TITIVO-347549 format. One record per residue (C-alpha): residue number from 1; chain; z, x, y. Coordinates in pm, whole numbers, m for minus. Each point is the difference from the previous one (the first is absolute). Example, Ala and Ser with C-alpha at 12.3 -4.5 7.8 and 13.67 -1.06 7.14 Angstrom:
+-----+------+--------+--------+--------+
| pos | unit |      z |      x |      y |
+-----+------+--------+--------+--------+
|   1 |    A |    780 |   1230 |   m450 |
|   2 |    A |    m66 |    137 |    344 |
+-----+------+--------+--------+--------+
// end
This chain:
+-----+------+--------+--------+--------+
| pos | unit |      z |      x |      y |
+-----+------+--------+--------+--------+
|   1 |    A |    853 |   m263 |   1612 |
|   2 |    A |    m30 |   m203 |   m302 |
|   3 |    A |   m176 |    126 |   m323 |
|   4 |    A |   m363 |   m125 |    m41 |
|   5 |    A |   m223 |     33 |   m310 |
|   6 |    A |   m376 |    m54 |    127 |
|   7 |    A |   m308 |      2 |   m255 |
|   8 |    A |   m290 |    m59 |   m182 |
|   9 |    A |    m21 |    m71 |   m340 |
|  10 |    A |   m242 |    m85 |   m317 |
|  11 |    A |    137 |   m401 |     34 |
|  12 |    A |    m67 |    m52 |    381 |
|  13 |    A |   m341 |    263 |     18 |
|  14 |    A |   m279 |     63 |   m201 |
|  15 |    A |   m131 |    388 |   m100 |
|  16 |    A |   m272 |      3 |    303 |
|  17 |    A |    304 |    m59 |    249 |
|  18 |    A |    319 |    198 |   m200 |
|  19 |    A |   m237 |    303 |    m11 |
|  20 |    A |   m123 |     m7 |    409 |
|  21 |    A |    398 |     36 |     45 |
|  22 |    A |     92 |    245 |   m233 |
|  23 |    A |    145 |    341 |    139 |
|  24 |    A |   m145 |    288 |   m174 |
|  25 |    A |    316 |    223 |    m88 |
|  26 |    A |    m91 |    295 |    226 |
|  27 |    A |     24 |   m235 |    229 |
|  28 |    A |    344 |   m195 |     m3 |
|  29 |    A |    228 |    276 |    151 |
|  30 |    A |   m233 |    m43 |    334 |
|  31 |    A |    m28 |   m422 |    m24 |
|  32 |    A |    338 |    m42 |    m50 |
|  33 |    A |     84 |    243 |    336 |
|  34 |    A |   m266 |   m226 |    175 |
|  35 |    A |    120 |   m348 |   m117 |
|  36 |    A |    401 |    110 |    110 |
|  37 |    A |   m117 |     96 |    357 |
|  38 |    A |   m262 |   m309 |     53 |
|  39 |    A |    279 |   m266 |   m142 |
|  40 |    A |    291 |    179 |    144 |
|  41 |    A |    166 |     29 |   m309 |
|  42 |    A |    324 |    179 |   m174 |
|  43 |    A |   m101 |     25 |   m314 |
|  44 |    A |   m315 |    m43 |   m231 |
|  45 |    A |   m145 |     62 |   m364 |
|  46 |    A |   m380 |    m27 |    m73 |
|  47 |    A |    m44 |   m117 |   m431 |
|  48 |    A |   m376 |     18 |    m51 |
|  49 |    A |   m115 |    m37 |   m349 |
|  50 |    A |   m370 |   m235 |   m132 |
|  51 |    A |    192 |   m319 |      3 |
|  52 |    A |    193 |     10 |    322 |
|  53 |    A |    104 |    141 |    299 |
|  54 |    A |    318 |    m16 |    163 |
|  55 |    A |    180 |    104 |    309 |
|  56 |    A |    390 |     17 |    m32 |
|  57 |    A |    169 |     26 |    343 |
|  58 |    A |    289 |    m67 |    255 |
|  59 |    A |   m131 |   m193 |    254 |
|  60 |    A |     54 |   m258 |    317 |
|  61 |    A |   m161 |   m377 |    m37 |
|  62 |    A |   m296 |     96 |    171 |
|  63 |    A |    m69 |    247 |   m321 |
|  64 |    A |   m261 |   m187 |   m179 |
|  65 |    A |   m258 |    m90 |    203 |
|  66 |    A |     30 |    366 |    136 |
|  67 |    A |    m29 |    168 |   m337 |
|  68 |    A |   m309 |   m238 |    m35 |
|  69 |    A |   m129 |    126 |    288 |
|  70 |    A |     40 |    364 |    m83 |
|  71 |    A |   m128 |    m73 |   m401 |
|  72 |    A |   m315 |   m161 |    207 |
|  73 |    A |    m38 |    270 |    263 |
|  74 |    A |     65 |    302 |   m293 |
|  75 |    A |   m283 |   m185 |   m276 |
|  76 |    A |   m208 |   m125 |    263 |
|  77 |    A |     80 |   m360 |   m110 |
|  78 |    A |     81 |   m357 |    203 |
|  79 |    A |    357 |     22 |     47 |
|  80 |    A |    m28 |   m453 |    m97 |
|  81 |    A |   m164 |     82 |   m284 |
|  82 |    A |    241 |    225 |   m141 |
|  83 |    A |    252 |   m312 |     67 |
|  84 |    A |   m183 |   m204 |   m176 |
|  85 |    A |     55 |    179 |   m319 |
|  86 |    A |    321 |    197 |     35 |
|  87 |    A |    361 |   m101 |    m35 |
|  88 |    A |    335 |    112 |    204 |
|  89 |    A |    333 |    m47 |   m129 |
|  90 |    A |    323 |    116 |    191 |
|  91 |    A |    350 |    121 |    m99 |
|  92 |    A |    108 |   m177 |   m351 |
|  93 |    A |   m331 |    m93 |    m47 |
|  94 |    A |   m144 |    370 |     31 |
|  95 |    A |    285 |     57 |   m239 |
|  96 |    A |    m85 |   m206 |   m215 |
|  97 |    A |   m383 |     64 |     50 |
|  98 |    A |     57 |    392 |    m72 |
|  99 |    A |    213 |    m63 |   m302 |
| 100 |    A |   m241 |   m234 |   m126 |
| 101 |    A |   m280 |    303 |     70 |
| 102 |    A |    202 |    276 |   m163 |
| 103 |    A |     59 |   m219 |   m301 |
| 104 |    A |   m379 |    m85 |    m70 |
| 105 |    A |     82 |   m366 |     43 |
| 106 |    A |   m215 |     m6 |    287 |
| 107 |    A |   m320 |    224 |   m196 |
| 108 |    A |   m342 |   m126 |   m106 |
| 109 |    A |    159 |    101 |   m363 |
| 110 |    A |    324 |   m141 |     m9 |
| 111 |    A |    278 |    284 |    m50 |
| 112 |    A |   m226 |    291 |     46 |
| 113 |    A |    196 |    293 |      7 |
| 114 |    A |   m240 |    226 |    275 |
| 115 |    A |    125 |   m169 |    277 |
| 116 |    A |    346 |     88 |     15 |
| 117 |    A |   m130 |    374 |    m27 |
| 118 |    A |   m247 |   m120 |    297 |
| 119 |    A |    280 |   m133 |    199 |
| 120 |    A |    240 |    322 |    m38 |
| 121 |    A |   m303 |    281 |    151 |
| 122 |    A |    m46 |   m262 |    285 |
| 123 |    A |    386 |      7 |     81 |
| 124 |    A |    m34 |    387 |    m72 |
| 125 |    A |   m277 |     17 |    224 |
| 126 |    A |    154 |   m172 |    290 |
| 127 |    A |    350 |    177 |    m53 |
| 128 |    A |   m132 |    337 |     24 |
| 129 |    A |   m188 |    m87 |    355 |
| 130 |    A |    339 |   m122 |    122 |
| 131 |    A |   m122 |   m408 |     m2 |
| 132 |    A |    267 |   m143 |   m205 |
| 133 |    A |    373 |    m63 |    129 |
| 134 |    A |    301 |   m174 |    m98 |
| 135 |    A |   m163 |   m364 |    m10 |
| 136 |    A |   m291 |     78 |   m204 |
| 137 |    A |    131 |    287 |   m193 |
| 138 |    A |    272 |   m250 |   m136 |
| 139 |    A |   m256 |   m214 |    m71 |
| 140 |    A |   m233 |    222 |   m228 |
| 141 |    A |    311 |    150 |   m183 |
| 142 |    A |    113 |   m380 |    m94 |
| 143 |    A |   m361 |    m95 |   m111 |
| 144 |    A |      6 |    299 |   m235 |
| 145 |    A |    341 |   m104 |   m148 |
| 146 |    A |   m130 |   m365 |    m54 |
| 147 |    A |   m335 |    161 |   m176 |
| 148 |    A |    203 |    200 |   m196 |
| 149 |    A |    230 |   m248 |   m108 |
| 150 |    A |   m315 |   m212 |    m66 |
| 151 |    A |   m143 |    211 |   m238 |
| 152 |    A |    369 |     68 |   m175 |
| 153 |    A |     87 |   m352 |    m21 |
| 154 |    A |   m303 |   m180 |    m99 |
| 155 |    A |   m357 |     54 |   m246 |
| 156 |    A |   m203 |    m27 |    309 |
| 157 |    A |   m168 |    333 |    m51 |
| 158 |    A |      5 |     27 |   m400 |
| 159 |    A |   m363 |   m157 |    m63 |
| 160 |    A |   m269 |    228 |    103 |
| 161 |    A |   m180 |   m230 |    284 |
| 162 |    A |   m128 |    241 |    276 |
| 163 |    A |   m351 |    m48 |    193 |
| 164 |    A |    m66 |    354 |   m213 |
| 165 |    A |     63 |   m200 |   m330 |
| 166 |    A |   m253 |   m361 |    113 |
| 167 |    A |   m287 |    247 |     66 |
| 168 |    A |     53 |    201 |   m348 |
| 169 |    A |     72 |   m420 |   m194 |
| 170 |    A |   m371 |    m92 |    247 |
| 171 |    A |   m140 |    290 |   m144 |
| 172 |    A |    139 |    m96 |   m350 |
| 173 |    A |   m191 |   m301 |     48 |
| 174 |    A |   m328 |    105 |     89 |
| 175 |    A |     27 |    310 |   m259 |
| 176 |    A |     63 |    m99 |   m363 |
| 177 |    A |     70 |    353 |   m157 |
| 178 |    A |    118 |    197 |    357 |
| 179 |    A |     71 |    340 |   m262 |
| 180 |    A |   m412 |     m2 |      7 |
| 181 |    A |     23 |     m6 |    393 |
| 182 |    A |     31 |    238 |    291 |
| 183 |    A |    184 |    m17 |    294 |
| 184 |    A |    m38 |    152 |    335 |
| 185 |    A |    300 |    m36 |    237 |
| 186 |    A |     m5 |     63 |    425 |
| 187 |    A |    288 |    151 |     94 |
| 188 |    A |    330 |    138 |   m157 |
| 189 |    A |    288 |   m198 |    155 |
| 190 |    A |    281 |   m185 |   m176 |
| 191 |    A |   m260 |   m300 |    m31 |
| 192 |    A |   m290 |    204 |   m176 |
| 193 |    A |    289 |    175 |   m198 |
| 194 |    A |    111 |   m306 |   m142 |
| 195 |    A |   m321 |   m152 |    m36 |
| 196 |    A |    m78 |    354 |   m198 |
| 197 |    A |    301 |   m113 |   m217 |
| 198 |    A |   m126 |   m359 |    m89 |
| 199 |    A |   m307 |    145 |   m115 |
| 200 |    A |    131 |    248 |   m242 |
| 201 |    A |    218 |   m246 |   m167 |
| 202 |    A |   m348 |   m230 |     25 |
| 203 |    A |   m151 |    262 |   m205 |
| 204 |    A |   m205 |    203 |    256 |
| 205 |    A |    m53 |    310 |    m61 |
| 206 |    A |   m251 |    141 |    217 |
| 207 |    A |    125 |    m30 |    349 |
| 208 |    A |   m112 |    213 |    310 |
| 209 |    A |    207 |     13 |    306 |
| 210 |    A |   m153 |     47 |    343 |
| 211 |    A |    204 |     73 |    323 |
| 212 |    A |    m32 |    178 |    361 |
| 213 |    A |    279 |    234 |   m130 |
| 214 |    A |   m157 |    222 |   m321 |
| 215 |    A |    320 |     70 |   m124 |
| 216 |    A |    138 |   m289 |     14 |
| 217 |    A |   m246 |   m199 |   m242 |
| 218 |    A |     42 |    307 |   m220 |
| 219 |    A |    343 |    m56 |    m48 |
| 220 |    A |    m94 |   m401 |    m85 |
| 221 |    A |   m235 |     87 |   m200 |
| 222 |    A |    181 |    265 |   m162 |
| 223 |    A |    235 |   m269 |   m161 |
| 224 |    A |   m262 |   m216 |   m149 |
| 225 |    A |   m244 |    293 |   m142 |
| 226 |    A |   m250 |    m74 |    320 |
| 227 |    A |   m230 |    133 |    229 |
| 228 |    A |     92 |     46 |    361 |
| 229 |    A |   m273 |     26 |    260 |
| 230 |    A |    m13 |    m50 |    404 |
| 231 |    A |   m129 |   m294 |    177 |
| 232 |    A |   m323 |     95 |     76 |
| 233 |    A |    m72 |     62 |   m403 |
| 234 |    A |     13 |   m362 |    m31 |
| 235 |    A |   m357 |    m33 |     12 |
| 236 |    A |    m74 |    255 |   m279 |
| 237 |    A |    264 |   m181 |   m242 |
| 238 |    A |    m72 |   m373 |     62 |
| 239 |    A |   m227 |    m31 |   m186 |
| 240 |    A |    238 |     71 |   m301 |
| 241 |    A |    253 |   m262 |     71 |
| 242 |    A |     51 |   m321 |   m132 |
| 243 |    A |    301 |    m55 |    189 |
| 244 |    A |     54 |     95 |    356 |
| 245 |    A |    342 |    m91 |    183 |
| 246 |    A |     80 |    131 |    346 |
| 247 |    A |    290 |     65 |    201 |
| 248 |    A |     20 |    219 |    271 |
| 249 |    A |    160 |     m8 |    329 |
| 250 |    A |   m346 |     80 |    205 |
| 251 |    A |   m114 |   m214 |    275 |
| 252 |    A |   m396 |    m23 |    m82 |
| 253 |    A |   m128 |    m92 |   m345 |
| 254 |    A |    m61 |    315 |   m252 |
| 255 |    A |   m239 |   m211 |   m198 |
| 256 |    A |   m329 |   m121 |    156 |
| 257 |    A |   m302 |   m260 |   m140 |
| 258 |    A |   m205 |    232 |      1 |
| 259 |    A |    162 |    269 |   m236 |
| 260 |    A |    101 |   m241 |   m250 |
| 261 |    A |   m397 |   m149 |     11 |
| 262 |    A |    m98 |    383 |   m104 |
| 263 |    A |    285 |    m35 |   m278 |
| 264 |    A |   m105 |   m291 |   m131 |
| 265 |    A |   m348 |    103 |    m13 |
| 266 |    A |    107 |    306 |   m194 |
| 267 |    A |    219 |   m214 |   m231 |
| 268 |    A |   m323 |   m248 |    m92 |
| 269 |    A |    205 |   m265 |    163 |
| 270 |    A |    295 |     22 |   m258 |
| 271 |    A |    270 |   m211 |    233 |
| 272 |    A |    292 |    178 |    147 |
| 273 |    A |    352 |   m173 |     30 |
| 274 |    A |    109 |    115 |    355 |
| 275 |    A |    359 |    m96 |    200 |
| 276 |    A |     26 |    103 |    336 |
| 277 |    A |    402 |    m55 |     66 |
| 278 |    A |     m9 |    229 |    346 |
| 279 |    A |     71 |   m170 |    310 |
| 280 |    A |   m175 |     75 |    225 |
| 281 |    A |   m276 |    m34 |   m295 |
| 282 |    A |   m125 |    383 |   m198 |
| 283 |    A |   m297 |   m234 |   m143 |
| 284 |    A |   m289 |   m185 |    294 |
| 285 |    A |     12 |   m351 |    m86 |
| 286 |    A |   m404 |      1 |    m43 |
| 287 |    A |     52 |    169 |   m338 |
| 288 |    A |     93 |   m380 |    m86 |
| 289 |    A |   m345 |    m81 |     55 |
| 290 |    A |   m163 |    246 |   m235 |
| 291 |    A |    m81 |   m171 |   m392 |
| 292 |    A |    201 |    176 |   m249 |
| 293 |    A |    296 |     62 |    196 |
| 294 |    A |    304 |   m185 |    m27 |
| 295 |    A |    197 |     83 |    293 |
| 296 |    A |    360 |   m109 |     60 |
| 297 |    A |    210 |     45 |    284 |
| 298 |    A |    433 |    m57 |      5 |
| 299 |    A |    m63 |   m379 |     90 |
| 300 |    A |   m230 |    m61 |   m279 |
| 301 |    A |    319 |    164 |   m241 |
| 302 |    A |    185 |   m316 |     96 |
| 303 |    A |    m48 |   m256 |   m304 |
| 304 |    A |     88 |    306 |   m243 |
| 305 |    A |    303 |     77 |    195 |
| 306 |    A |    126 |   m332 |     14 |
| 307 |    A |    m66 |    m24 |   m357 |
| 308 |    A |    202 |    271 |    m82 |
| 309 |    A |    275 |    m59 |    261 |
| 310 |    A |    109 |   m321 |   m151 |
| 311 |    A |    227 |    181 |   m189 |
| 312 |    A |    167 |    166 |    243 |
| 313 |    A |    112 |   m333 |    198 |
| 314 |    A |    364 |    m41 |   m182 |
| 315 |    A |     99 |    327 |    111 |
| 316 |    A |   m126 |    m91 |    331 |
| 317 |    A |    141 |   m299 |     70 |
| 318 |    A |    380 |    240 |    m85 |
| 319 |    A |   m135 |    279 |    236 |
| 320 |    A |    m95 |   m282 |    295 |
| 321 |    A |    402 |    m93 |    m56 |
| 322 |    A |    123 |    414 |     45 |
| 323 |    A |   m284 |    m15 |    283 |
| 324 |    A |    185 |   m306 |    191 |
| 325 |    A |    383 |    164 |    m64 |
| 326 |    A |   m107 |    344 |     90 |
| 327 |    A |   m187 |   m143 |    353 |
| 328 |    A |    346 |   m198 |     90 |
| 329 |    A |    193 |    310 |   m111 |
| 330 |    A |   m242 |    243 |    238 |
| 331 |    A |     64 |   m290 |    280 |
| 332 |    A |    396 |     m3 |    m34 |
| 333 |    A |     m6 |    390 |     m2 |
| 334 |    A |   m216 |    m40 |    326 |
| 335 |    A |    227 |   m257 |    162 |
| 336 |    A |    334 |    210 |   m102 |
| 337 |    A |   m161 |    262 |    196 |
| 338 |    A |    m94 |   m217 |    321 |
| 339 |    A |    444 |   m119 |    m41 |
| 340 |    A |     92 |    369 |    m16 |
| 341 |    A |   m144 |    131 |    342 |
| 342 |    A |    132 |   m362 |    144 |
| 343 |    A |    312 |     73 |   m114 |
| 344 |    A |      0 |    365 |    111 |
| 345 |    A |    m82 |    m83 |    309 |
| 346 |    A |    271 |   m316 |     16 |
| 347 |    A |    271 |    280 |   m108 |
| 348 |    A |    m98 |    218 |    281 |
| 349 |    A |     35 |   m262 |    242 |
| 350 |    A |    343 |    m29 |   m126 |
| 351 |    A |    120 |    337 |      9 |
| 352 |    A |    m76 |     51 |    307 |
| 353 |    A |    156 |   m284 |    161 |
| 354 |    A |    309 |    115 |   m216 |
| 355 |    A |    m71 |    390 |    128 |
| 356 |    A |     m9 |   m168 |    342 |
| 357 |    A |    352 |   m188 |    m33 |
| 358 |    A |    169 |    227 |   m200 |
| 359 |    A |    m91 |    293 |    338 |
| 360 |    A |    188 |   m257 |    218 |
| 361 |    A |    264 |    m69 |   m196 |
| 362 |    A |     48 |    357 |    m26 |
| 363 |    A |    m18 |     77 |    368 |
| 364 |    A |    284 |   m307 |     44 |
| 365 |    A |    259 |    176 |   m200 |
| 366 |    A |    m87 |    367 |    114 |
| 367 |    A |    103 |   m212 |    308 |
| 368 |    A |    323 |   m115 |   m132 |
| 369 |    A |    m82 |   m369 |    m53 |
| 370 |    A |    226 |   m136 |   m266 |
| 371 |    A |   m197 |     50 |   m341 |
| 372 |    A |     74 |   m401 |    m88 |
| 373 |    A |   m159 |   m111 |    310 |
| 374 |    A |   m261 |    241 |    m82 |
| 375 |    A |   m112 |    m47 |   m338 |
| 376 |    A |     31 |   m418 |    104 |
| 377 |    A |   m272 |     62 |    252 |
| 378 |    A |   m198 |    233 |   m259 |
| 379 |    A |      4 |   m322 |   m211 |
| 380 |    A |    m77 |   m222 |    228 |
| 381 |    A |   m284 |    185 |    191 |
| 382 |    A |   m158 |    114 |   m349 |
| 383 |    A |    m13 |   m377 |    m99 |
| 384 |    A |   m150 |   m121 |    351 |
| 385 |    A |   m264 |    267 |    m75 |
| 386 |    A |   m113 |    m72 |   m322 |
| 387 |    A |      1 |   m355 |     25 |
| 388 |    A |   m158 |    m72 |    361 |
| 389 |    A |   m361 |     39 |   m113 |
| 390 |    A |     34 |   m203 |   m337 |
| 391 |    A |    165 |   m263 |    200 |
| 392 |    A |   m287 |    m14 |    274 |
| 393 |    A |   m231 |    m46 |   m267 |
| 394 |    A |    215 |   m246 |   m231 |
| 395 |    A |     22 |   m225 |    321 |
| 396 |    A |   m348 |    m11 |     65 |
| 397 |    A |    m80 |   m100 |   m311 |
| 398 |    A |    219 |   m249 |      8 |
| 399 |    A |   m173 |   m165 |    264 |
| 400 |    A |   m298 |     48 |   m128 |
| 401 |    A |     54 |   m163 |   m319 |
| 402 |    A |    m45 |    320 |   m224 |
| 403 |    A |    242 |   m120 |   m264 |
| 404 |    A |   m131 |    277 |   m256 |
| 405 |    A |    124 |    294 |    206 |
| 406 |    A |    350 |   m168 |     44 |
| 407 |    A |     36 |    m22 |   m409 |
| 408 |    A |   m178 |    386 |    m15 |
| 409 |    A |    280 |    101 |    204 |
| 410 |    A |    288 |   m246 |   m175 |
| 411 |    A |   m191 |    176 |   m311 |
| 412 |    A |     84 |    348 |     97 |
| 413 |    A |    292 |    m14 |    155 |
| 414 |    A |    146 |   m236 |   m264 |
| 415 |    A |    148 |   m258 |    256 |
| 416 |    A |     41 |   m274 |   m241 |
| 417 |    A |    182 |    183 |   m202 |
| 418 |    A |    216 |    159 |    238 |
| 419 |    A |     58 |   m409 |    160 |
| 420 |    A |     72 |   m110 |   m383 |
| 421 |    A |    263 |    307 |    m71 |
| 422 |    A |    172 |    m68 |    358 |
| 423 |    A |     29 |   m378 |   m116 |
| 424 |    A |    202 |     88 |   m334 |
+-----+------+--------+--------+--------+
// end
């Protein structure tokens, strides 16, 4: 089994595809078990965000195709179409990719910090359900260590560049004075919390938080002296909202074209600025067809984000070097573990041979055979048995012209040094 990272992200697929491949949080446990059984995996963890869906596994060489077939079956998509917009990395490349993801180097917003928390949550859920063992577990731990070093040793996270920041920055381009604007935030997760923080810093004083759970909405709204409502109350609040920013984990749109049309009539066609950060989308795509509505999706924020992330590019180059070292170190550790297993087996066989010859020698001594003869036979027997299989393989390698194997034997046993010492 080898380590595999298989995924689809904002670079390889549009939001229309990403939202169909996304996993609802409450279905992840079931999905991991199904994928593990379907593709015959030893280990698996699933990361699903608005910009990427990735599966980290211990899999055989057929793992890529098997997982694409499972993804297609699970989400009712054509595996061949999924393959066109997916990527697969094995072993060191998989380690490097995961470390880049955790460090924010592969994000839509260069250096954004939220992805590390999302990756830790994916690992915890997999661990809780017994889907992580030694291989994948070590990769996650090394990944978290590298991401921490990137945050500590570079300035990649110093400037406020995120999807939430980009959404608010775009609002500032549309509204000359955000202090007069009223905001309706749909959802109450980390992204919306960041949005609220940036809006507050930009001068917005009137915020309403709508969420499926009122208590969570209240907690967030109180922090910014705002109001809290349930999702069902959105149509009534929409008429007062100048800015609407949505980011929930809902699998279906929360805000439809009809509700927005009604709100626009109430507003007498005063424009509404909307940003849908969610994948799957929270706002129906048809809302963009309405006059006086400026609707942006995650993909539309790219230009704003690209402008803001230039300040992080030097730090990113330093981070890439840290990731490169981290990926090499991880593979070195894995190879060392392989060597430990091999050495354990090698030593076990040698000790078994030793015990057999020693038992024979002790019996001969007990039967009265002279000690010097017994010791000589013990030494000869051990030498013959320990060298029997290596000698056969070396002769075979020589006949086949495999000089690399012969050179390796010379290096392992320092035969060249031994010959030099004999000549002195």
